[in-house]
N, C-alpha and C positions, 0 to 999 in steps of 0.2 A: 218407531220403533217399527216399521218403517217402510220399505219400498219394494218395487218389482225387481225381478232378477235383471242383472246387468252383465255385460261381457267383461268389464273391468271393475275391480273393487276400489272402494274409496274411503269411507269415514269411520271413525271410532272415537269413543271417549266418555268421560264424565269426571267427577271431581273427587276422587279419594286417593290420597297419595301415601297413606300409611300402609304398612304391610300386614296390619291386623285387620280384624273385622271392621266393616264400615257401617255406621248408622246414619250419618249425616254428611252430605257432600261438603257443606260449608264448614262443618266442624273439622273434617279431615284436611281442609285447605287452610284452616287456622283463622277463619274470619266469619263474619256474619253477612248474609246476603242483604243488599240494599232493598228497602221496601218499595214496591210499586203497586201496592193495593189500590185499586181504582175506587177510592171512597167517594169521589165526586159523582159516580154513576148512581142514579136513583131510579125508583120504580117508574116504569112507563105503563100507563093504564092500558093502552092498546095491546102491548105485548103481554102484560099480565093476564089480560082477558083470554089469551090464546092458550094459557097453561091448563092442562087437564086438571079437573078437580081432585083426582087421586094424588097428583103430584103436589098441588098447592095445599092439601089438607093439613100437613104437618108444618107448613111454613118453611120447608127446607128443600133445596135441590141437592140430592145425594149423588156425589160424583166419585167414580172409581178412578184412581190414578196410581201409577207406580212411582213412588217418591224417591227414585234413585237416578234420575235422568237430568241432572243439571245441564243447562240453566232452564229447562222447560218445566220440570217438576222435581223438587227435592225437599229435604228437611233443613231448616235453618239451624244456626249454631246453638240454639237452645234445646235442640234434640227433639222437638215436638211440633214446631210450626211449619206447615207446608208453605213453600214459596216457589216462585218461578213464573215463567211466561204463561204456561197453561193454567196455573193456579190463579193468576191475575185475570185471565180471560174468563175462567169459570166463575170467579167472584163477580165480575162485571155482568155476565149473563144472568146470574142469580139475582143481582141487584135490580136489573131491568124487569125481571119477572116479579119483583116484590118479595123475593125469598132470601133466606140465609143460605150461604153455601156450606155444604158439609162434605169436605174432602176426606175420603176414606182410602187409606193406603192399602195397596194390594199388589201381588206379583202381576207383572204385565200380562202374561198369558192366561191369567185367571179372570180378567176383567170382562172381556166380551161374552164369555158364557154366562156371566152373572148380570148382564144388562137386562133390565125389566123385572128383575127379582131383587137382588141385593142392591144394585145401583140403578138410578134413573137414567143417568148418562155416564159415558166414559170420556174423559178428556185427558189423554196421556200420550200425545204424539203418535196417534194412530194414523199411519199412512192409509189412504183409501186405495183398496185393491179390489179386483173383481171377486176374489174369494171371500173377502170380508163382506162385500155387498150382498153375497148370497145368504149371509146369516143375519145381518143387521142393516139398519139405515144409518147413513153417515152424512154429516153436514160440513162442507169445506170451510176453512178459515185461514189456513197457513200453508206455505209450501217450503219443502226442504229436500235436499238430496242426500247422498251418502258419500263417505270418505274414510280412508284408512288413517290410522295414526301408528307411529312407531317410537321407539326410544330415540332420543336426540342423537343425530349423527347416523341413524339407521345402521347400527352395528351388525345386524343380522343380514344386511344386504337385501332387504325385501324389495321385490320388483312388483309394483302395483298391477302390472299387466300379466304377471305369472306368479300366482301364489302357491302353485303346486309344491308340496313338501314343506310348507311353512306352518307354524303353529299360530293360529289366529283365534282370538277370543271374541265372543259376541254375547249379547243378552238372549236368554232363552225365549223363543217364540217370535223373534223379530224377523222381518223380511231379509235382513242381512244374513241371518242363519240359513234361510232358504237359498239365498244366492250362493253362499259358500258351498252348500251341499251340492248344488247343481254344477258349479264350477269344478268341484272336487271329483265328481263322477267322470270328468273328462281327463283327469290327470293320470299320468303313469305312476307318479308318487302322490297319493292323495294329500289334500290339505288336512292337517290335524286341527279340527274345529273343536274348540273348548267353549261350550255354552255355560253361562252362569245366570243365576236367578236375578241378579242386579247388575246394572251397568257400572256401578261404583266398584264392584268386585272385579269386573273386567279390567278397568283402568288400573286398579291397585296391582293386579297381576302383571300388567304390561310394565308398569314402573319397576316392579320387583324382579322382572326378568323371566317370569314363567312363560310369558307370551312373546312372540316376535312381532306381532301386530294386533291391532283390534279394529273392529269395523262397526260403525254406528251412523246415526244421522249426522249430517254436516253441522248443525248448530251445537250438538253435543260434543263433537270432536273439537271444534274451534274453541269452545269454552274450556274443555279439559286441558288443551295445550296452553291456553292463556293462563290458566290457574296453576299449571304444573311447575312453574319456576324454572323452565329450561330443561326439564326432564323428558319432555315429549315433543314431537313435531308431527305435523300432518304429512301425508305421503300421497302424491298423485292429485288429480283434479276431483272436484265435486261432481258426482255423477247422478244421472237419472232423477232429476227433481220431480216431485209429485206432491199432491196436496195432502195435508192432514185433515182429519174429519172428527167432529164430535160424534160419538157413537150413541145411537138411540135404538130402542127395541124395534124390530122389523115391523111389528103391527101397531106401532104408536105414531101414526101420522100426525096427530094433533101436537104432541110434544116436539116432534121433528120440526114442524112449522113454527112453533114458539121459539125453538132454538135458532132456526134460520133467521127469523125476524129480529131476534136479539143480536145475533152476530152481524147482520146487515146494518143495524143501527150503530153498532160499535165501529163498523167500517166507515159508515157515512159521516159520523161526527169526529172521526180521527182518533178515537180512544184505542182501538185495536192497534193501529200503527204506532201510537205513543207507547203502548205496553211493549210491543215488539222492539221498539227502539231502546227502551229502558234496559232490555235484556240483550242488547247488541245484535238484534236480528230483524231490523226494520225492513230489510229487503225481502223477508219471507211473508210479510202481511199481505193477504189477498184483499181485493176490493169488492168482490161479489161472493156472497155465501150461497151455495147451491146444495140442494138435497140430492144425494146420489149422483154427483156430476159424471158426465161422460169421461171415460179414461182413454 
């Protein structure tokens, strides 16, 4: 949710196709998400020993996530169960720590300010950026780029290399919103940027014709187009790939190391790649988990 400014825009999407309010991506698409819960992952004593006592005390790893970003994190057809690639990774990390995962739904832009107080970690497709590293610690685990999506056939004639004058939807607080704002500043006719609290609402408004394009992370766009039954298509190339990171409080080096060790274990034994493949994004799985990687 997502990435550094780029010169050309590229991805958007998620899974809600009704014109009404959306509560569940899989509900809006008329189906239930396949389960990929990593139940085979069990406690690793060495990793569990790294978890700070304050985190381990209640037996839970509290995770902030915006559950509107299918297939990374969203709500299943039952209207209450968190599912998705990030949800499965969070579950596997918690299992290795000997903890239960507690996924708490939140608006995307409210998660980072609450890390270390309301949430112990944030796992919600957070692209690692210099600005975020000024505020929090981040541990890399996945890589994604950005891409535009439009209605099938591109009836508005959107040019991915020139969005000036176009109406484009984004999720509030994403790097895609920042990119559009920077590009718009150079336009004679500004881009009409419409930010929404959830990516599901962005996609709904594109399908319904309120938007001419939407912009989001590449896995999100690809999944939305796949699930849209021919109503949407991607536009332009995937741009500006960058790593996602698990968010940890800036001053919590011990928890950051526990998260890094857990992610590295999942990479080494193939679990993380298997989870990514299950959700159709095997190419994004990293092989090395780094704390505050160089950008």
